[in-house]
C-alpha positions as a Markdown table, in Angstrom:
| # | Residue | x | y | z |
|---|---|---|---|---|
| 1 | Ala | 58.9 | -28.3 | 21.2 |
| 2 | Arg | 56.3 | -26.1 | 19.7 |
| 3 | Pro | 53.5 | -24.7 | 21.9 |
| 4 | Val | 50.1 | -26.2 | 21.6 |
| 5 | Ile | 47.5 | -23.6 | 20.6 |
| 6 | Gly | 43.9 | -24.2 | 21.7 |
| 7 | Val | 41.1 | -23.7 | 19.4 |
| 8 | Cys | 38.0 | -22.0 | 20.6 |
| 9 | His | 34.8 | -22.6 | 18.6 |
| 10 | Ile | 32.6 | -19.5 | 18.8 |
| 11 | Arg | 29.4 | -19.4 | 16.9 |
| 12 | Pro | 29.2 | -16.2 | 14.9 |
| 13 | Met | 26.0 | -14.0 | 15.2 |
| 14 | Asp | 24.5 | -12.0 | 12.5 |
| 15 | Glu | 21.8 | -9.5 | 13.2 |
| 16 | Val | 19.7 | -7.4 | 10.9 |
| 17 | Thr | 17.2 | -4.8 | 12.0 |
| 18 | Thr | 14.4 | -3.3 | 10.0 |
| 19 | Thr | 11.4 | -1.1 | 10.8 |
| 20 | Val | 8.1 | -2.5 | 9.7 |
| 21 | Ala | 5.2 | 0.0 | 9.4 |
| 22 | Ala | 2.6 | -2.3 | 11.0 |
| 23 | Pro | 1.2 | -3.0 | 14.5 |
| 24 | Pro | 3.3 | -5.5 | 16.5 |
| 25 | Glu | 0.3 | -7.9 | 16.6 |
| 26 | Arg | 0.1 | -8.0 | 12.8 |
| 27 | Val | 3.8 | -8.7 | 12.4 |
| 28 | Trp | 3.6 | -11.3 | 15.1 |
| 29 | Ala | 0.9 | -13.1 | 13.2 |
| 30 | Leu | 3.0 | -13.2 | 10.1 |
| 31 | Val | 6.4 | -14.3 | 11.5 |
| 32 | Thr | 4.8 | -17.0 | 13.7 |
| 33 | Asp | 2.8 | -18.6 | 10.9 |
| 34 | Ile | 5.5 | -21.0 | 9.8 |
| 35 | Thr | 3.3 | -22.3 | 7.0 |
| 36 | Arg | 3.8 | -18.9 | 5.2 |
| 37 | Met | 7.6 | -18.5 | 5.7 |
| 38 | Gly | 8.1 | -19.4 | 2.0 |
| 39 | Glu | 6.2 | -16.3 | 1.0 |
| 40 | Trp | 9.1 | -13.9 | 2.1 |
| 41 | Ser | 12.1 | -16.2 | 2.2 |
| 42 | Pro | 14.5 | -16.9 | -0.7 |
| 43 | Glu | 15.1 | -20.4 | 0.7 |
| 44 | Ser | 12.3 | -21.5 | 3.0 |
| 45 | Thr | 9.3 | -23.1 | 1.4 |
| 46 | Gly | 7.3 | -23.1 | 4.6 |
| 47 | Gly | 6.8 | -25.4 | 7.6 |
| 48 | Arg | 4.4 | -27.7 | 9.3 |
| 49 | Trp | 3.8 | -28.2 | 13.0 |
| 50 | Arg | 4.5 | -31.6 | 14.5 |
| 51 | Gly | 4.1 | -33.5 | 17.7 |
| 52 | Gly | 0.6 | -32.2 | 18.3 |
| 53 | Ala | 1.6 | -28.5 | 18.1 |
| 54 | Thr | -0.9 | -26.3 | 16.2 |
| 55 | Gly | 0.8 | -23.0 | 16.6 |
| 56 | Pro | 3.6 | -21.0 | 18.2 |
| 57 | Ala | 4.5 | -21.9 | 21.8 |
| 58 | Ala | 7.8 | -22.4 | 23.7 |
| 59 | Gly | 8.9 | -26.0 | 23.1 |
| 60 | Ala | 6.7 | -26.5 | 20.0 |
| 61 | Arg | 8.4 | -28.4 | 17.2 |
| 62 | Phe | 8.0 | -28.1 | 13.4 |
| 63 | Val | 9.6 | -29.3 | 10.2 |
| 64 | Gly | 10.7 | -26.6 | 7.8 |
| 65 | Gly | 11.0 | -27.1 | 4.1 |
| 66 | Asn | 13.8 | -25.5 | 2.1 |
| 67 | Arg | 14.9 | -25.1 | -1.5 |
| 68 | Asn | 18.0 | -23.7 | -3.2 |
| 69 | Gly | 17.9 | -24.3 | -6.9 |
| 70 | Trp | 17.1 | -27.9 | -7.5 |
| 71 | Val | 18.3 | -29.0 | -4.0 |
| 72 | Arg | 15.6 | -29.5 | -1.4 |
| 73 | Trp | 15.8 | -30.4 | 2.2 |
| 74 | Asn | 13.9 | -30.4 | 5.5 |
| 75 | Thr | 15.0 | -29.0 | 8.9 |
| 76 | His | 13.8 | -30.0 | 12.3 |
| 77 | Cys | 13.1 | -27.0 | 14.5 |
| 78 | Arg | 12.0 | -26.2 | 18.1 |
| 79 | Val | 10.6 | -22.9 | 19.3 |
| 80 | Val | 12.9 | -21.6 | 22.0 |
| 81 | Glu | 11.2 | -18.2 | 22.7 |
| 82 | Cys | 7.6 | -17.2 | 22.3 |
| 83 | Thr | 6.3 | -14.0 | 23.8 |
| 84 | Ala | 3.5 | -12.4 | 21.9 |
| 85 | Pro | 3.7 | -9.9 | 20.2 |
| 86 | Ser | 7.4 | -9.2 | 20.7 |
| 87 | Arg | 9.5 | -12.3 | 20.4 |
| 88 | Phe | 9.6 | -15.5 | 18.4 |
| 89 | Ala | 12.7 | -17.6 | 18.0 |
| 90 | Phe | 13.4 | -21.2 | 17.0 |
| 91 | Thr | 16.5 | -23.4 | 16.8 |
| 92 | Val | 17.3 | -25.6 | 13.8 |
| 93 | Ala | 18.5 | -29.0 | 15.0 |
| 94 | Glu | 20.7 | -29.7 | 12.0 |
| 95 | Ser | 22.8 | -26.5 | 12.2 |
| 96 | Arg | 22.1 | -25.4 | 15.8 |
| 97 | Met | 21.3 | -22.0 | 14.3 |
| 98 | Thr | 18.7 | -19.9 | 16.1 |
| 99 | Trp | 16.5 | -17.6 | 14.1 |
| 100 | Gly | 14.5 | -14.9 | 15.9 |
| 101 | Trp | 12.2 | -12.0 | 15.4 |
């Protein structure tokens, strides 16, 4: 009999670091304004708050618009970390990917 080999599903993590020559409060204002994400993303077209949310807060939800060529789709996101002016992260429901700054 052949041995059974278990499969472990580990989510890979990518990380990129860059230095921004601006005060943390200014950078915070930009990365937490989900309506403007399309201005600096090759795929995102921006987002809109939902469920009564009007801005960044832990637990807030938003719908993100995306585009790649002629293909367009929405994602459903929830803010998982929100500490001004140092941390903003959200998880995308469809991919379970967490994006953070």
